C-alpha positions as CSV (number, residue, x, y, z in Angstrom):
1,M,0.0,0.0,0.0
2,L,1.2,3.5,-0.8
3,S,1.5,6.3,1.7
4,P,-0.6,9.5,1.4
5,I,2.3,11.4,0.0
6,A,2.9,8.7,-2.7
7,L,-0.8,8.7,-3.6
8,E,-0.8,12.5,-3.9
9,H,2.0,12.3,-6.5
10,L,0.1,9.6,-8.4
11,E,-3.2,11.6,-8.5
12,K,-1.5,14.9,-9.4
13,P,1.9,14.3,-11.0
14,L,3.6,17.6,-11.2
15,H,6.9,16.8,-12.8
16,R,6.2,14.5,-15.7
17,G,8.7,14.7,-18.5
18,P,10.3,15.0,-20.9
19,M,11.2,18.6,-20.4
20,E,11.8,20.7,-23.5
21,D,14.2,23.3,-21.9
22,A,16.3,20.8,-19.9
23,T,20.0,21.4,-19.7
24,H,20.8,18.0,-18.2
25,Y,19.5,14.4,-18.6
26,G,20.1,11.2,-16.7
27,V,18.7,7.7,-16.7
28,S,19.0,4.6,-14.5
29,G,18.0,1.4,-16.1
30,S,17.0,0.8,-19.8
31,P,13.9,2.5,-21.1
32,G,11.8,-0.1,-22.8
33,D,13.6,-2.9,-21.2
34,G,12.7,-3.3,-17.5
35,P,12.5,-0.8,-14.7
36,Y,13.9,2.6,-15.4
37,V,13.8,6.2,-14.3
38,Q,14.7,9.1,-16.6
39,I,15.4,12.6,-15.1
40,W,15.6,16.0,-16.8
41,L,16.9,19.0,-15.1
42,K,17.1,22.7,-15.9
43,I,20.2,24.0,-14.0
44,E,21.1,27.7,-13.9
45,G,23.9,29.1,-11.7
46,G,24.3,25.8,-9.9
47,K,20.6,25.7,-8.9
48,I,18.0,23.2,-10.1
49,E,15.3,25.5,-11.5
50,K,13.1,22.7,-12.8
51,A,13.1,18.9,-12.7
52,A,11.0,16.3,-14.6
53,F,10.8,12.5,-14.8
54,K,9.6,9.6,-16.9
55,T,9.2,6.0,-15.6
56,P,7.4,2.9,-16.9
57,G,4.3,4.2,-15.0
58,C,4.0,1.8,-12.1
59,P,2.7,3.7,-9.0
60,S,5.9,3.1,-7.0
61,S,8.2,4.4,-9.8
62,T,6.0,7.4,-10.3
63,A,5.9,8.3,-6.6
64,A,9.7,7.9,-6.2
65,A,10.6,10.0,-9.2
66,G,7.9,12.6,-8.6
67,V,8.8,13.2,-5.0
68,L,12.5,13.4,-5.9
69,C,11.7,16.0,-8.5
70,T,9.7,18.0,-6.0
71,L,12.5,17.8,-3.4
72,V,15.3,18.9,-5.7
73,T,13.5,21.8,-7.5
74,G,14.8,25.1,-6.2
75,R,17.8,23.5,-4.5
76,S,21.5,23.8,-5.3
77,L,22.8,20.9,-7.3
78,E,25.3,20.2,-4.6
79,R,22.5,19.9,-2.0
80,A,20.3,17.8,-4.3
81,L,23.1,15.3,-4.9
82,S,23.5,14.8,-1.2
83,L,20.0,13.2,-1.0
84,T,20.0,9.5,-0.4
85,A,17.6,6.7,-1.3
86,K,16.9,6.2,2.4
87,E,16.0,9.9,2.9
88,L,13.8,9.7,-0.2
89,E,12.1,6.7,1.3
90,I,11.5,8.5,4.6
91,V,9.9,11.5,2.8
92,I,7.7,9.2,0.7
93,G,6.7,7.2,3.7
94,G,8.0,3.9,2.2
95,L,7.1,1.9,-0.8
96,P,5.5,-1.6,-1.1
97,E,7.8,-4.5,-0.6
98,G,9.9,-5.2,-3.7
99,K,9.6,-1.7,-5.0
100,G,12.5,0.0,-3.2
101,H,14.7,-0.2,-6.3
102,Y,12.8,2.8,-7.7
103,L,14.2,4.9,-4.9
104,V,17.7,3.9,-5.8
105,Q,17.0,4.3,-9.5
106,S,15.7,7.8,-9.0
107,I,18.8,8.8,-7.1
108,E,21.0,7.2,-9.7
109,A,19.2,9.0,-12.5
110,L,19.7,12.3,-10.6
111,H,23.5,11.7,-10.4
112,Q,23.6,10.7,-14.0
113,A,21.8,13.9,-14.9
114,Q,24.5,16.0,-13.2
115,E,27.0,14.5,-15.7
116,G,24.6,14.4,-18.7
117,E,24.7,18.0,-20.0
118,I,22.5,18.3,-23.1
C-alpha cells in the first residue's frame, strides 16, 4: 500500500517529462527494457530550476521519481546530490515490498543527470 504522499503524486503528477528546456538528462535502467527512471533538469547558476521525470508508469516508480523532482527543485545541485535513497524513502513514507529499487534508480538518474549535460 502506498503512503498518502505517494498517492498524492500519483493523483497529481507535477513533474512528468520529458522537459523541453532541460539542460541535463540522466537515466537509470534501460527505457523499454525493464524498470527505469529518466530525469531531466534545468540547471542555472548551480541551482536546479526545474526537474522532470519519466518512468514505466508503475505507482511506485511514479511516486519515487515525482517526490524526488519536488525535493530537488529550487535547491542547489550540490545539496540535491546529497539526497540518499533512504532519505527519499522517509519522505515518501515507504514503498511496497519489492519496489525499493525505484528509490535507488531515482537517485542514480539524478546523479547521471549531473553529468549528462544536453
